[in-house]
C-alpha positions in Angstrom: 124.5 104.7 -40.6 120.8 104.6 -41.9 118.3 106.8 -40.2 114.4 106.4 -41.2 112.0 108.7 -39.8 108.3 108.1 -40.1 105.0 108.9 -38.5 104.2 112.3 -39.5 101.0 113.5 -40.8 98.0 116.0 -40.5 96.5 116.5 -37.1 94.2 119.3 -35.3 95.6 121.5 -33.0 95.7 119.8 -29.5 96.1 116.3 -31.0 99.0 114.0 -30.8 101.4 112.3 -33.1 104.2 109.7 -32.4 107.3 110.0 -34.5 109.6 106.9 -35.0 113.3 106.7 -36.2 114.8 103.3 -37.0 118.5 103.5 -36.8 120.9 101.1 -38.5 124.2 100.3 -39.2 127.3 98.7 -37.9 128.6 102.0 -36.2 125.8 101.7 -33.6 127.4 98.5 -32.3 130.8 100.1 -32.2 130.0 102.9 -30.0 128.6 102.6 -26.6 127.9 106.2 -26.1 126.1 108.1 -28.6 123.3 110.7 -28.8 120.0 110.7 -30.8 118.0 113.8 -31.3 115.1 115.3 -33.2 115.3 118.7 -34.9 112.5 120.2 -37.1 112.5 122.9 -40.0 109.3 125.0 -40.5 108.7 126.9 -43.8 111.3 129.6 -44.3 112.9 128.9 -40.8 116.1 127.4 -39.9 116.7 123.8 -38.5 115.8 124.0 -34.7 116.7 121.6 -32.1 113.5 119.8 -30.4 115.0 117.0 -28.2 117.9 115.0 -27.5 118.4 111.7 -25.6 121.9 110.3 -24.5 121.5 106.6 -25.5 123.3 104.8 -22.7 122.0 106.9 -19.9 118.5 107.9 -21.1 119.2 111.4 -19.9 117.0 113.9 -22.2 116.9 117.3 -23.1 114.2 119.6 -24.8 113.7 122.9 -26.4 111.8 125.2 -24.1 109.1 125.3 -26.8 108.1 121.8 -26.6 109.1 121.1 -22.8 106.1 119.2 -21.0 104.6 118.5 -24.5 106.9 116.4 -26.1 108.8 113.2 -25.0 111.8 111.6 -26.5 112.4 107.9 -25.7 114.4 105.0 -26.9 114.1 101.3 -27.4 117.5 99.9 -27.1 116.6 96.3 -28.5 115.2 97.7 -31.4 117.5 100.6 -32.1 114.4 102.9 -32.3 114.0 106.5 -31.1 110.6 107.9 -30.6 109.2 111.5 -30.2 105.6 111.6 -28.7 104.1 114.7 -29.5 101.0 115.8 -27.4 99.0 119.2 -27.4 100.1 120.1 -30.8 100.0 123.6 -31.9 100.1 125.2 -35.4 103.7 126.5 -34.7 104.7 122.9 -34.4 104.3 122.4 -38.2 107.6 121.6 -39.9 109.5 118.7 -41.4 111.0 116.7 -38.4 114.4 115.0 -38.7 116.1 112.3 -36.5 119.9 112.6 -36.2 122.8 110.8 -34.6 126.1 111.8 -33.2 128.6 109.2 -32.1 131.1 109.5 -29.1 129.5 112.5 -27.6 128.4 112.6 -23.8 127.5 116.1 -23.6 124.2 118.0 -24.4 124.2 120.0 -27.6 121.2 121.7 -29.4 123.4 122.5 -32.5 122.7 120.8 -35.7 126.3 121.0 -36.3 126.9 118.6 -33.5 125.2 115.8 -35.3 126.8 113.7 -38.0 124.0 111.5 -39.5 120.5 112.6 -40.4 117.3 110.9 -41.5 115.3 112.0 -44.5 112.7 113.9 -42.5 109.0 113.4 -41.9 106.2 116.1 -42.5 104.2 117.3 -39.4 101.2 119.7 -40.0 99.1 120.9 -37.4 95.8 122.4 -38.6 94.3 125.2 -36.2 
């Protein structure tokens, strides 16, 4: 399984960015149910949950800190997951990671629930 995150950068507070995560590997075709998520890790902080999408149903979950500002979505044909981030704040500054977990159909905000991780993409929001 390979996860390649991209789309990070430097943006002013109030601006927007869209992160992309390309997922590949034969495991994706073996499982009809899996979950894709976004996490972030700010300087000196632990990795924290941002959003999750159940791939087959499209059901989404969000951390309270991003609810109403961020949107997670997927393109099943391309095996891509996106994170649209609007109204960005300085506290959103972090390295953002996409992650995948196979066979799980319930919500989890724990990084330990995910088996596969991408390399991360830096998002910096200037105030």
